[in-house]
N, C-alpha and C positions, 0 to 999 in steps of 0.2 A: 174793320170788318162791318158789313151792313147788318142791321138788325131786322127782325120781321116787320117792324113799323116803318122801315125804310125800303119799301118795295121799289125796285128799279127795273129797267130793261137794259140788258147788256147784249149788244149785237156783236157777233163774231163772224167775220168773213175772211176770205182768202181764196186762193185758187184751189182746184181739186187736189186732194192728197196733201194739203198744207197742214192737216191735223185738226180741222175744225170740229168734227164730230166728237173725237176723243177728248179734246181739250174742253169743249163746251160741256160735255157730260161730266167730266171731272170737276170743272168749275161749279156746275149746278149742285153736285154732290157736296161741295164744301160750304154752300150757302144754307142758312137756317130754314128757309121756306122758299123752295125754288121749283122752277119748271125748265126743262130743256126742250125747246121748241125747234124741231128740225124742219126748216122750210121745204126741203125736198119731199117731205111726207105728203105735202099737198099735190105735188106733181105725180107721185106714185098712186094717188087715189084715183086718177083718171084712168078708167079701164079701157074705154074705146074712144078713139079720136085724139089721143095725146100726140102732140107734135113737139119733139125735142129740139133744143137749140143745136144748130150746126152752121158752119160758115157758108155763105152768108145766111143769117137767120130769116126765116119767112115771117110775114106779118102775123100769121097764126101762132108761130112759135113765140114771138115777142108778146102777143096778147096773152098766151097761156103762162108765160113767165111772170108777167105782171099780175095775173090772177093769183098765182102762187104767192108772189110777194105781198099782195094786198091781204090775202087770207092770213099770212104770217103776221102782218102788222096788226090786223084786227084781233087775232087770237092772243098776241102778246099784250095788247091793250087790255083785253078782257081778264087775262090772268093777273096782270099787274094791278088792275082795279080791284081784284079780289084779294090783294095783299101778297101776291107771290112776286119774288124777283124772277124775272124771265130771262133766260139765256137763249137768244134767238140765233140760230146758226144757218148760214146758207152761202152760196157763191153769189156775191153781189159786187160787180166790177164796173169800172168806167163811170159814165154819167148815171147809170142806174143806182150806184152807191149813194150819190148825193141826193137823188130823188127819194130813195128808200129812207134815208136819214131824215129828210124833210117831212115825209109823211109820218114817220114815227114821232118826230118832235112835235107835230101838230096835235098829238094825243096828250100833250102836257104832262108827260111822265118823265122822271129823271132818266136820262139816256146816256149810255156809254157805248162807244164803238171801239172794237179791237180788230185790227187787221193783222192776220197772221201772214208774215212775209218771209218764209224761209227761201233760201237760194233755190233757183229753178233746178239745178242739178240734184240737190237733195230731194226735191219733190219728185223728180224723175225716178230716183232710186226707190223712194217710198211707193210710188205708183207701180213699179215693177214687182214689188213685194206684196201688193194687196191682192185680195181675192176677187175684187170687183174692178171693172174697167171704167175709169172715169174719162179717159181721153180717147177721142176718136180722131176726127179731122184736125182738132186743135192739139198742139203739143204743150207740155208744161212750160216751155220757153215762150210760146205764143201767149199763153194765159198770164205768165209772169210779166211779160212786156205790157199787156193791157193793164195789169194791176199797177205797175210802177209808173206808167206814163199817162194813163187815161183816168185813173181813179183819184178822187179828191183826197188830199193829204190831211184828213181830219181824224181825230181820235188818236188812239195809241197804235202805232205800227210796231210790231214785234217780230224780230228775226228769230225764229225758233229753230234755225238750222242745227244748232249744237245743243239745244235744250231738250230734256225729257218732258213728258207730259206734265209731271208734277212741277218741274222747274218752270215750265211755261205758265201754269196756273199760278204759281208763286209770284211770278213777274207781273201777271195781270192784276192780281190782288194788291201787290205792293205799289203798282203804278196806276191804280184805277182812276184816281182823280185826273191824271193826264189823258184818260180816255173819255172824260165827260165832254159832251157836246151840247 
């Protein structure tokens, strides 16, 4: 278990409805001095002019996505510098995952990456039971394909298909060194 003197950044990613928000929150609650930084909060702060991602993404959608990512990176760095362990959570797939990790690593903070990778059918069932709609033109299968074939296999990849939230957090904490990058 990390101590307050060992502030780290833990990146949690996966496709929509993989359990990122819930698992990141529970993980942060178990750490002694922590922040749960939801990358999507930066997207929602845009009141007028927001362009969301859709296939194929527009240049402006990609620009806004990277604005959101950079704000999350900068905020994570600031909180970590202040002595907090930061659990950063967002959908970061494909080549973006590698770039995001490199930008975070450039901040010279201890960095861990956890990729939640439940089965696409499990995600589809979770999505159907959620109060919010995450999938539009992309399906859970589309996103899962991008995750598994286009995303760098770094950090800890965790199949949470059959795990509860607490079991998932237990696995992350037990295997945290495998997540270090």
